[in-house]
ZAMARGU-4260 file (C-alpha; in steps of 0.2 Angstrom, whole numbers, plus 5000, padded with zeros to 4 digits):
<rodrens>
0) 5707/5723/5566 | 5698/5715/5581 | 5708/5714/5597 | 5711/5698/5604 | 5700/5694/5619
5) 5705/5687/5636 | 5696/5671/5632 | 5707/5669/5617 | 5723/5672/5627 | 5718/5658/5639
10) 5715/5646/5624 | 5732/5651/5617 | 5744/5655/5630 | 5758/5657/5618 | 5748/5666/5605
15) 5736/5664/5590 | 5744/5663/5573 | 5736/5663/5555 | 5744/5654/5541 | 5739/5659/5524
20) 5746/5648/5510 | 5738/5639/5495 | 5748/5624/5497 | 5740/5611/5509 | 5756/5602/5514
25) 5764/5619/5519 | 5749/5623/5529 | 5749/5606/5538 | 5768/5607/5541 | 5767/5624/5549
30) 5752/5619/5559 | 5760/5604/5566 | 5776/5613/5570 | 5768/5628/5579 | 5754/5618/5588
35) 5768/5607/5595 | 5776/5623/5602 | 5760/5629/5611 | 5752/5641/5598 | 5734/5640/5592
40) 5734/5640/5573 | 5721/5645/5560 | 5724/5642/5542 | 5717/5649/5526 | 5720/5642/5508
45) 5719/5659/5499 | 5720/5677/5501 | 5701/5680/5502 | 5699/5667/5516 | 5714/5675/5525
50) 5707/5692/5524 | 5690/5686/5531 | 5698/5678/5546 | 5708/5694/5549 | 5692/5704/5549
55) 5683/5693/5562 | 5697/5689/5574 | 5713/5696/5581 | 5730/5687/5579 | 5747/5688/5587
60) 5756/5685/5570 | 5752/5681/5552 | 5762/5669/5541 | 5758/5675/5523 | 5763/5666/5507
65) 5769/5678/5494 | 5762/5669/5478 | 5744/5663/5478 | 5732/5660/5464 | 5719/5674/5468
70) 5730/5688/5474 | 5748/5690/5478 | 5755/5691/5496 | 5761/5709/5493 | 5743/5714/5488
75) 5736/5706/5504 | 5750/5714/5514 | 5746/5731/5508 | 5727/5728/5511 | 5730/5723/5529
80) 5742/5737/5533 | 5729/5750/5527 | 5718/5744/5542 | 5731/5737/5554 | 5749/5743/5556
85) 5752/5733/5572 | 5749/5714/5569 | 5766/5706/5564 | 5767/5698/5547 | 5780/5686/5540
90) 5781/5683/5522 | 5785/5666/5515 | 5790/5662/5497 | 5798/5649/5486 | 5806/5663/5476
95) 5819/5671/5488 | 5829/5686/5482 | 5836/5701/5491 | 5825/5712/5480 | 5810/5703/5485
100) 5815/5704/5503 | 5818/5723/5503 | 5801/5726/5494 | 5792/5715/5507 | 5800/5725/5521
105) 5796/5741/5513 | 5778/5736/5511 | 5776/5733/5530 | 5782/5715/5532 | 5791/5712/5549
110) 5801/5697/5542 | 5804/5687/5527 | 5807/5668/5525 | 5812/5657/5509 | 5806/5640/5507
115) 5812/5628/5513 | 5815/5637/5529 | 5825/5633/5545 | 5812/5627/5558 | 5822/5633/5573
120) 5826/5650/5566 | 5807/5652/5561 | 5802/5647/5579 | 5815/5659/5587 | 5809/5674/5576
125) 5791/5670/5580 | 5794/5669/5599 | 5804/5685/5598 | 5791/5695/5588 | 5776/5689/5598
130) 5785/5693/5614 | 5790/5710/5608 | 5772/5713/5603 | 5765/5708/5619 | 5777/5719/5629
135) 5772/5734/5618 | 5754/5730/5622 | 5757/5729/5640 | 5767/5746/5640 | 5752/5754/5630
140) 5740/5747/5643 | 5751/5753/5657 | 5752/5771/5650 | 5733/5771/5648 | 5731/5765/5666
145) 5743/5778/5672 | 5734/5792/5662 | 5717/5786/5668 | 5724/5785/5686 | 5732/5802/5686
150) 5717/5811/5680 | 5705/5822/5689 | 5688/5820/5681 | 5679/5831/5694 | 5692/5844/5696
155) 5689/5857/5682 | 5703/5870/5678 | 5716/5874/5665 | 5722/5890/5673 | 5741/5891/5677
160) 5737/5891/5695 | 5726/5875/5695 | 5738/5866/5683 | 5752/5869/5696 | 5740/5862/5710
165) 5736/5847/5699 | 5754/5844/5695 | 5758/5844/5714 | 5744/5832/5717 | 5751/5820/5704
170) 5768/5821/5712 | 5763/5819/5730 | 5748/5806/5729 | 5759/5790/5728 | 5769/5796/5744
175) 5764/5792/5762 | 5766/5810/5767 | 5753/5819/5777 | 5746/5834/5767 | 5738/5850/5773
180) 5726/5858/5760 | 5723/5876/5762 | 5711/5888/5754 | 5695/5898/5756 | 5678/5890/5759
185) 5671/5883/5743 | 5688/5881/5733 | 5686/5862/5732 | 5698/5856/5746 | 5688/5839/5749
190) 5689/5836/5730 | 5708/5838/5730 | 5709/5826/5745 | 5699/5813/5736 | 5710/5815/5721
195) 5725/5812/5731 | 5718/5796/5739 | 5711/5790/5722 | 5729/5792/5714 | 5738/5784/5729
200) 5742/5766/5733 | 5728/5766/5745 | 5715/5770/5732 | 5706/5753/5735 | 5705/5756/5754
205) 5693/5767/5763 | 5692/5786/5762 | 5684/5793/5777 | 5680/5812/5778 | 5678/5820/5795
210) 5669/5837/5796 | 5678/5843/5811 | 5668/5859/5812 | 5651/5851/5812 | 5654/5838/5826
215) 5651/5844/5844 | 5667/5843/5853 | 5661/5830/5866 | 5656/5818/5852 | 5672/5821/5841
220) 5683/5810/5852 | 5671/5796/5852 | 5668/5798/5833 | 5686/5797/5829 | 5692/5783/5841
225) 5676/5773/5844 | 5669/5768/5861 | 5665/5752/5871 | 5648/5748/5877 | 5644/5758/5893
230) 5659/5769/5892 | 5647/5784/5894 | 5628/5788/5895 | 5620/5782/5879 | 5634/5771/5874
235) 5622/5756/5872 | 5634/5746/5860 | 5652/5745/5855 | 5655/5758/5841 | 5670/5758/5829
240) 5678/5775/5826 | 5683/5783/5810 | 5702/5778/5812 | 5697/5760/5814 | 5686/5761/5799
245) 5699/5770/5788 | 5713/5758/5793 | 5724/5755/5777 | 5716/5770/5769 | 5715/5789/5771
250) 5706/5800/5784 | 5702/5818/5779 | 5700/5831/5792 | 5690/5846/5785 | 5692/5862/5795
255) 5705/5854/5807 | 5708/5871/5815 | 5691/5869/5825 | 5696/5853/5835 | 5699/5855/5854
260) 5717/5854/5861 | 5713/5838/5870 | 5708/5829/5854 | 5723/5837/5845 | 5734/5828/5858
265) 5726/5811/5855 | 5727/5814/5836 | 5745/5818/5838 | 5748/5801/5847 | 5739/5791/5834
270) 5750/5799/5820 | 5766/5796/5831 | 5762/5779/5838 | 5750/5772/5825 | 5738/5766/5838
275) 5724/5772/5849 | 5713/5767/5863 | 5694/5768/5861 | 5684/5776/5875 | 5681/5764/5889
280) 5693/5751/5883 | 5709/5745/5890 | 5716/5739/5874 | 5725/5748/5860 | 5720/5747/5842
285) 5734/5747/5829 | 5730/5757/5813 | 5739/5762/5797 | 5730/5778/5791 | 5736/5792/5780
290) 5731/5810/5786 | 5725/5823/5775 | 5719/5839/5782 | 5711/5855/5776 | 5707/5872/5783
295) 5702/5890/5778 | 5710/5897/5794 | 5728/5903/5797 | 5735/5888/5807 | 5751/5897/5811
300) 5741/5911/5819 | 5731/5899/5829 | 5748/5891/5835 | 5754/5908/5840 | 5737/5911/5850
305) 5739/5894/5858 | 5723/5887/5850 | 5733/5874/5839 | 5747/5863/5844 | 5763/5867/5836
310) 5769/5849/5835 | 5753/5844/5827 | 5754/5858/5814 | 5771/5852/5809 | 5765/5834/5808
315) 5751/5838/5796 | 5760/5851/5786 | 5773/5840/5778 | 5767/5846/5761 | 5755/5861/5759
320) 5743/5862/5744 | 5736/5880/5743 | 5720/5881/5732 | 5717/5898/5723 | 5701/5907/5725
325) 5689/5907/5710 | 5692/5926/5708 | 5711/5922/5704 | 5707/5909/5691 | 5692/5917/5681
330) 5698/5909/5665 | 5691/5892/5672 | 5673/5899/5674 | 5667/5894/5657 | 5673/5876/5659
335) 5666/5875/5677 | 5649/5882/5670 | 5649/5868/5656 | 5653/5855/5669 | 5639/5860/5681
340) 5627/5862/5667 | 5629/5844/5662 | 5629/5838/5680 | 5612/5846/5684 | 5604/5843/5667
345) 5607/5825/5670 | 5600/5826/5688 | 5585/5835/5681 | 5583/5825/5665 | 5582/5841/5654
350) 5591/5849/5640 | 5602/5834/5635 | 5609/5830/5618 | 5611/5812/5612 | 5627/5809/5621
355) 5619/5816/5637 | 5629/5832/5637 | 5620/5848/5642 | 5613/5859/5628 | 5613/5875/5639
360) 5623/5890/5637 | 5622/5907/5646 | 5618/5922/5634 | 5633/5933/5632 | 5627/5947/5645
365) 5624/5933/5658 | 5641/5926/5655 | 5649/5943/5657 | 5641/5945/5674 | 5648/5928/5679
370) 5665/5933/5673 | 5665/5950/5682 | 5659/5943/5699 | 5672/5940/5712 | 5664/5924/5719
375) 5667/5926/5738 | 5659/5908/5740 | 5671/5902/5726 | 5666/5886/5715 | 5653/5881/5727
380) 5644/5898/5725 | 5645/5896/5706 | 5639/5879/5706 | 5623/5885/5716 | 5620/5898/5702
385) 5622/5886/5688 | 5610/5873/5697 | 5597/5887/5699 | 5599/5892/5681 | 5595/5873/5675
390) 5580/5872/5686 | 5572/5889/5681 | 5577/5891/5663 | 5564/5886/5649 | 5576/5890/5635
395) 5593/5882/5630 | 5600/5900/5630 | 5599/5905/5648 | 5594/5923/5650 | 5601/5936/5662
400) 5584/5937/5671 | 5587/5919/5678 | 5603/5925/5687 | 5600/5928/5706 | 5596/5946/5712
405) 5613/5948/5721 | 5622/5946/5704 | 5610/5957/5695 | 5612/5971/5708 | 5631/5969/5709
410) 5633/5970/5690 | 5622/5986/5690 | 5631/5994/5704 | 5648/5990/5696 | 5648/6005/5684
415) 5660/6017/5692 | 5658/6035/5690 | 5668/6051/5694 | 5662/6065/5705 | 5654/6073/5690
420) 5644/6058/5686 | 5654/6053/5671 | 5661/6035/5668 | 5677/6033/5678 | 5693/6031/5668
425) 5696/6015/5678 | 5680/6007/5672 | 5682/5990/5665 | 5675/5985/5647 | 5660/5977/5655
430) 5656/5994/5664 | 5658/6003/5648 | 5647/5992/5639 | 5634/5992/5653 | 5635/6011/5654
435) 5632/6012/5635 | 5617/6000/5636 | 5609/6009/5651 | 5610/6026/5642 | 5604/6019/5625
440) 5589/6010/5634 | 5584/6025/5644 | 5585/6036/5628 | 5573/6024/5618 | 5561/6022/5633
445) 5559/6040/5634 | 5556/6042/5616 | 5544/6028/5617 | 5534/6037/5631 | 5540/6023/5643
450) 5531/6009/5633 | 5543/5994/5635 | 5534/5985/5621 | 5537/6000/5609 | 5555/6002/5615
455) 5559/5983/5613 | 5553/5985/5595 | 5564/6000/5592 | 5579/5991/5599 | 5575/5976/5588
460) 5576/5964/5603 | 5562/5953/5612 | 5552/5962/5626 | 5559/5948/5638 | 5577/5953/5634
465) 5573/5971/5637 | 5565/5967/5653 | 5580/5957/5659 | 5592/5972/5654 | 5581/5984/5663
470) 5582/5974/5679 | 5601/5970/5677 | 5605/5989/5674 | 5594/5995/5688 | 5584/6006/5676
475) 5569/6014/5685 | 5553/6014/5674 | 5543/6030/5674 | 5524/6030/5672 | 5519/6032/5654
480) 5512/6050/5650 | 5494/6051/5644 | 5497/6061/5628 | 5479/6065/5626 | 5477/6071/5644
485) 5493/6081/5642 | 5486/6090/5627 | 5469/6094/5635 | 5478/6102/5650
</rodrens>
């Protein structure tokens, strides 16, 4: 059934009701009664007309006659319920009995009234039913809004460790607490900070990110707190600082461990007093800003070394969110790859299906290399590899050869052997498969007199695939032997 539009809600503040009855005086009587109470009324003189109106417009309630010339109300009720289980329907009949009432309720009617009905009782039940329906709709919309609000479309991960992180984000986002996000470079600390902000009561206010490590120390104070015209050489105009810009919202300090002790002292004052004084100004500026901070350093160690204020550490570390490195959640790699494929296929307008999702997939060997790599650069490093693949590939199945050299070399070097040259007992499945592939390809190449074309034919694989495997497995190609010259010798 069509949903009722907001425009229709404005027209009918109490609700829109459809009356389906073949008796004109009944329709007119109900229309007068309900219109006086503030409802907007549509009427239909038979079942077919009533069904047409239900198809084209949403109603808050339907009053349906049980006996009509073209079809019975029970048939119409069954027809409506096949397509719409939600719209309240009251059956009205001149032939009231307990059996009819029971059958009507079993068939999906919400209530049952016999002619002549009690107007006051009918109005009470209509008010109650429409109120109940509207409350249910509001609850559904609220749940949808909450589900959408507490979602993280740019954070990919179904591993246990990432799910625990996201559960904690959901829990802490609505609070006012300052949060320290820790993790290696490339684990997505800023994405988590943005998710906290987006799911907080401050979501409609500014989110300002400060890359503390990239700003020269002499500029950081001016950047954070602003300055007045003439406060230092080059200050040609008043400049608002990040704290003033972020007022009411969130300020995110990336790599907070790099800021100087002097700036740390001023930051602590802002957090305690909720005010600051721009450079060159004699007046304080009041602010309400939530602090989120991130670091890949050990702040406790920096505190012990006297490089980070202990009181500031405790201020920002009310709640700690520790992000796992990618090597500890490798089960998330396939989903991350799919996400980045779509992102960069959209940017490059290539390999997209009708719903604008990526058509690209890594071939199994390439995916095995990705799953085995330890990713010291974490998600950011994986993203770079996928972007490179999207740019360089000409085939929806991305071959091993498109992977960067460091991955190919690492995968070939990963075959661990014992002192006698045999495969180590600690070798992984990937190493076992790679070792078998390497030996088989070498055997066939030697048999084919080092002709890669003949070897590919013997192995029943494309020449391009063989070349990719040779590169990945670090196979050294020997010169082909001239058989005629050898016999002549």
